[in-house]
C-alpha positions as CSV (number, residue, x, y, z in Angstrom):
1,M,-13.5,-8.6,-1.0
2,P,-14.5,-6.1,1.7
3,V,-18.0,-6.0,3.2
4,H,-19.8,-2.7,2.7
5,D,-22.7,-1.3,4.7
6,P,-26.0,-2.1,2.8
7,L,-27.4,1.4,3.4
8,T,-24.3,2.9,1.9
9,L,-24.5,0.6,-1.1
10,E,-28.2,1.4,-1.6
11,R,-27.4,5.2,-1.4
12,W,-24.6,5.0,-4.0
13,R,-26.7,2.7,-6.3
14,A,-29.4,5.4,-6.3
15,I,-26.8,8.1,-7.0
16,F,-25.5,6.2,-10.0
17,A,-29.0,5.6,-11.3
18,T,-29.7,9.3,-11.0
19,W,-26.4,10.2,-12.7
20,R,-27.1,7.8,-15.6
21,S,-30.5,9.4,-16.3
22,S,-29.2,13.0,-15.8
23,G,-27.2,13.2,-19.0
24,L,-24.5,15.1,-17.1
25,S,-20.9,14.4,-17.1
26,V,-19.5,13.0,-13.9
27,A,-17.9,16.4,-13.0
28,E,-21.1,18.3,-13.7
29,F,-23.2,15.8,-11.8
30,C,-20.9,15.7,-8.7
31,R,-20.7,19.5,-8.7
32,S,-24.5,19.8,-8.8
33,R,-25.0,17.4,-6.0
34,A,-21.9,18.5,-3.9
35,L,-20.4,15.1,-4.2
36,N,-16.7,14.4,-4.1
37,T,-15.6,13.3,-7.6
38,S,-13.0,10.9,-6.2
39,S,-15.6,9.2,-4.0
40,F,-17.8,8.9,-7.1
41,Y,-15.1,7.1,-9.1
42,R,-14.1,5.0,-6.1
43,W,-17.7,3.8,-5.6
44,R,-18.1,3.2,-9.3
45,N,-15.1,0.9,-9.2
46,I,-16.5,-0.9,-6.2
47,F,-19.7,-1.5,-8.0
48,D,-17.9,-2.7,-11.1
49,D,-16.1,-5.3,-8.9
50,L,-19.3,-6.3,-7.1
51,D,-21.4,-6.6,-10.3
52,R,-18.7,-8.6,-12.1
53,T,-19.7,-12.3,-12.4
54,P,-17.4,-14.7,-10.6
55,E,-16.3,-16.1,-13.9
56,S,-15.0,-12.7,-15.1
57,R,-13.1,-12.0,-11.9
58,P,-9.4,-12.6,-12.0
59,P,-8.4,-15.6,-10.0
60,Q,-7.0,-14.9,-6.6
61,S,-3.9,-16.7,-5.6
62,F,-1.4,-16.7,-2.8
63,V,2.2,-17.5,-3.3
64,P,4.0,-18.8,-0.3
65,I,7.1,-16.8,0.6
66,R,9.9,-17.3,3.1
67,V,11.5,-14.2,4.5
68,V,15.3,-14.6,4.8
69,P,17.0,-11.8,6.7
70,D,20.1,-10.3,5.1
71,P,23.3,-11.9,6.5
72,I,25.0,-9.6,9.0
73,V,28.5,-9.2,10.4
74,E,28.7,-8.5,14.1
75,V,31.8,-6.8,15.5
76,I,32.3,-6.7,19.3
77,F,34.8,-4.0,20.4
78,P,37.0,-4.2,23.4
79,A,34.9,-1.4,25.1
80,G,32.0,-3.8,24.9
81,W,29.8,-2.1,22.3
82,Q,28.6,-4.0,19.3
83,L,28.3,-3.0,15.6
84,R,26.1,-5.0,13.3
85,V,26.2,-4.3,9.6
86,P,24.9,-6.1,6.5
87,L,27.5,-8.4,5.0
88,A,27.0,-6.5,1.7
89,A,27.9,-3.1,3.4
90,D,30.7,-1.1,1.8
91,A,33.9,-1.8,3.9
92,G,35.1,1.8,3.4
93,Q,31.9,3.2,4.8
94,V,32.0,0.8,7.8
95,A,35.6,1.8,8.5
96,R,34.6,5.5,8.4
97,L,31.7,4.7,10.8
98,V,34.0,2.9,13.2
99,H,36.5,5.8,13.1
100,A,33.7,8.4,13.6
101,L,32.5,6.4,16.6
102,G,36.0,6.7,18.1
103,A,37.0,3.0,18.0
104,H,40.4,3.6,16.4
105,S,41.8,0.4,17.7
106,C,39.8,-2.8,17.6
């Protein structure tokens, strides 16, 4: 969970207390105070998360992953240049690419 500036937290807690006692909708309140409505909702969500008890928070878990690169085919042409394409590449498209690059004979 990110760490927030205590003064900013205090300011937004005061804003929410004022809003709750105002009887205004969020849109009306924000308009009357020149507040950005998106910021209001974002900070309300932040406080919902901060005020939630540890028991009511969803458990955080990390799942180990292993990144496996896609298998590739490497073709080295007589002129010395190399073409690497994924093994799953469409053979027709690869042939058109080779032809477009001017490597008519391999």
